[in-house]
N, C-alpha and C positions, 0 to 999 in steps of 0.2 A: 282672868280668862279672856277678856276682850282683846288684850295685848297679844296673846298667843294666837287668837283667831285672826287678828289683823295681820300678823307676821306670816301665818300660813297662807292667807289670801294673797299677800304680796309675793310670796315664793311661788305660788301656783301661777300667778300672772306673769312672773319673770320666766318661768319654764315654758309657758305657752308662747311667749314672745320668741323663744328660740326653737319653736316647733315641737316641743316635747309635750305630748298630750296624755301620756299614761306612764305607768311604772316601767313597762318593758322598754319604751323609748328612752327613759331616763337611764336604765341600765346600759343600753347601747351607747348613749352619749358619754357615760362614765366608764367606758371600756377599760380593759386591763392594760392596754398600751397607750401610746401617745397619739395614735391615729384618731380622727374625729368620729370614728365609728368602731365597729369590732369585726374581726374576721369571723365568718360564720359559715357553717357547712350547709344549713338549710336556708335557701333563699326562695322567696315567693313572688309570684306575679304582682307587680305594683310596687315592690321594694325599690328604693333608690340606693345606688352604690357609689362609693368613693373610689371608682376605677375609671380609667381612661387610657387611650393609646398615647404613648410618648414617642412613637416612631412607627416605621412600617411593620405592622403586625406585632408590635411589642406593647404590652400593657404595663401600667404603672405598678400593679400588684398581681401576684399569681393566684390569689384567692379573693373571693368577693368580700368587700368591706361594706357592710350595710350601715347606712346613715339615714336620718330623718330627711324626707324629701324637701323640707323647707330650709335645710342648711346650705351654706355656701359650697360645701364639698360634694353635693349631690350631682355628680357629673352625668350619670346615666340612670335610666329607669328600666326595670325588667318588664318586658311586654309578654314574655312567655318563658316557661321552664320546660326543657325537653331533654332528650338523650341523643339528638342528632342536629347538627348544624343546618341541615337541609330544611328544617322547620322554620328557620329564621330568615326574615327578609334582610337582604344586604344591599344597602344603597348608601348614599352620602352620609346620612346621620343615623343609620341603623346597622348593627353588626351583631356578632355573637361572641360570647366569652365562654371558654370551656375550663372546667376544673374537676378534680377528683374529690368526692366527698369522703366522709369517715368510713363508709362501707366499701370504699374502693371503686365506686361506680363513677362513670364519666357523666357529668352534668353539663348541659349546654344552656346558657342564659341568652335569650334574645333581648337585645338592648336597644334603647333609643336614647340618643344624646340629648341632654338638657343644656341649653345655652343661656348665658346671662350676658347682658351688655358689659363690656370691659374685659371679657375673657379673650385669650389669644389661642389660636390653633395653627397647625403647620400648613405651609403653602408650598406648592411645586413651582418650578420655573415657568411652566406653561400657563399659570394662573389657576390651576386646579388646587384642591385642598384635601387634607385628611381631616374631615369633619369630626371624626371620633377622637381626635387628639385634643389635648388641653396642655398648654405649656406656659411657662412664665413669660410674660411679655418682656422682650429685650434679652431673654436668655439665649442659650446656645441652640442651634438648629442642626439636627442630625441629618446626614445624607439619607435619601436623595432630595430632601427638602431644601429650599433656598431662602425662605424668609417666613414671617408669620403674619397672619391677619388678626385684627382685633374687631370684635363684634361691636357694631354701632347701633343695631336695632333688630327687633324681633316683631314680626307682624303676621296677622292672618293672611294667608296666601290669596292674592287676587285671582280673578278668573283667568286672566292672561298676563304674561310677563310684559310690562311696559316700562319705558324710561321714567325715572323720577320716583319709583316706588321706595327707594331707600333715602331720599332726600330728607334732611332734618330741618331744613328751613327753606323759605321761598328763594328761588334763584341759587340754590346750593350747587356749587361747581365742583364739589368733591367727587373723585372717581371711586365709585363703590363696586364691589363684587357682591353677588348674591346667589343663594341656593334655596331651592324648595326642599323642605324637609318634612319628616313625619307624614309620609304618604301624601306629599304635596299639599298638606293642610296649613303649613306655616312657611314663612320666608325669613331667612337669616341674611342680614346685611352686614358687610364688613369692609374695612379698608386695610391696606398694607400698613403694618405697625412700623412706625419710624420713631426710634428713640433719639 
């Protein structure tokens, strides 16, 4: 009996390590296809999705793919579910995603991008960026983008934007680009990816 109890405890600890806290999340993680989550017609505020932009207005998937928020593939988080895009804030790292549910109704998800150090996203020749994108570092770059940025740091946003906020060491001479995100509550720092 104690062997089975120990094995069950170990299994629960392993699942918790991967962000799986209940049976529903386990079902999502063991979805019917090879994606890290499952396509689902009902998405709720707070859900994380394995969806991101791969180009100008082009999403990686046509339907929402719900994943546990603690997993590597959780690229965006749903801040609101609506029936109109006008309800969604649209700025650097917030956008909307529309799809048709099983009842044939149009659903609009207001999304906020979730960044991790080491992720790459698309950059424009003028230094701007598509912060809702997520691309393979060193992979192809679709037009009108010219290169990629790689995230070097994520920080609570300072009161004012000042030089040195992205420095990773004293006397850091790296040339960083940075953006305020999440209603100016956080700062994303990045450098041009050079493979």
